[in-house]
C-alpha positions in Angstrom: 0.0 0.0 0.0 2.8 2.4 0.9 4.7 1.7 -2.3 1.6 2.3 -4.4 1.0 5.6 -2.6 4.6 6.6 -3.1 4.4 5.8 -6.8 1.2 7.8 -7.2 2.8 10.8 -5.4 5.8 10.6 -7.6 3.7 10.4 -10.8 1.6 13.4 -9.7 4.8 15.4 -9.0 6.2 14.4 -12.4 3.0 15.5 -14.1 3.2 18.9 -12.5 6.9 19.3 -13.5 6.0 18.2 -17.1 3.2 20.8 -17.2 5.6 23.5 -16.3 4.4 24.1 -12.7 7.4 24.6 -10.4 7.5 22.1 -7.6 6.6 23.7 -4.2 9.3 24.0 -1.7 7.7 24.2 1.8 10.8 25.9 3.3 10.8 28.8 0.8 7.1 29.1 1.2 7.6 29.7 5.0 6.1 26.4 6.1 8.8 25.5 8.4 8.0 23.5 11.5 7.8 25.7 14.5 9.3 24.0 17.5 8.0 25.2 20.9 10.6 27.3 22.8 12.5 25.2 25.3 11.6 25.3 29.0 13.8 27.9 30.7 16.8 26.1 32.3 17.3 28.9 34.8 13.8 28.2 36.3 14.5 24.5 36.5 17.9 25.1 38.2 16.3 27.6 40.6 13.6 25.1 41.5 16.1 22.4 42.1 18.3 24.6 44.3 15.2 25.7 46.3 14.3 22.1 46.8 17.8 21.1 48.0 17.9 24.1 50.4 14.5 23.0 51.8 15.6 19.4 52.3 18.9 20.6 53.9 16.9 22.8 56.3 14.7 19.8 57.2 17.7 17.6 57.8 19.4 20.3 59.9 16.3 20.9 62.1 14.7 17.5 62.4 17.6 15.1 62.2 20.2 17.5 63.8 22.7 16.9 61.0 25.3 19.7 61.1 25.3 22.1 58.2 28.9 21.2 57.3 28.0 17.6 56.7 25.1 18.6 54.5 27.4 20.9 52.4 30.1 18.2 52.1 27.5 15.7 50.7 26.1 18.4 48.4 29.5 19.3 47.0 30.4 15.6 46.5 27.2 15.0 44.6 27.8 18.2 42.5 31.3 17.2 41.7 30.3 13.7 40.6 27.4 15.1 38.5 29.5 17.6 36.7 32.5 15.2 36.2 30.5 12.3 34.7 27.8 14.1 32.7 27.8 13.6 28.9 29.6 16.3 26.9 27.7 18.3 24.3 29.4 19.0 21.0 
């Protein structure tokens, strides 16, 4: 079925070219696909930082974990994350 449809589409395009009608180029006609704008990374980063600060505050108050220990664990997690993340080219 797909092969028949492809043949019909090619035949129709060939007829238009033979009749002198220029083939349509959707890019030149301005029919480009519009991708939605990406979600702002700064907002995501700020949300994550706020969540981490909230959890650290809970650990400090409820579990009586010293702030230095919380910071050490946070720095180790950040170092591991930034060291082993995939590189973009």
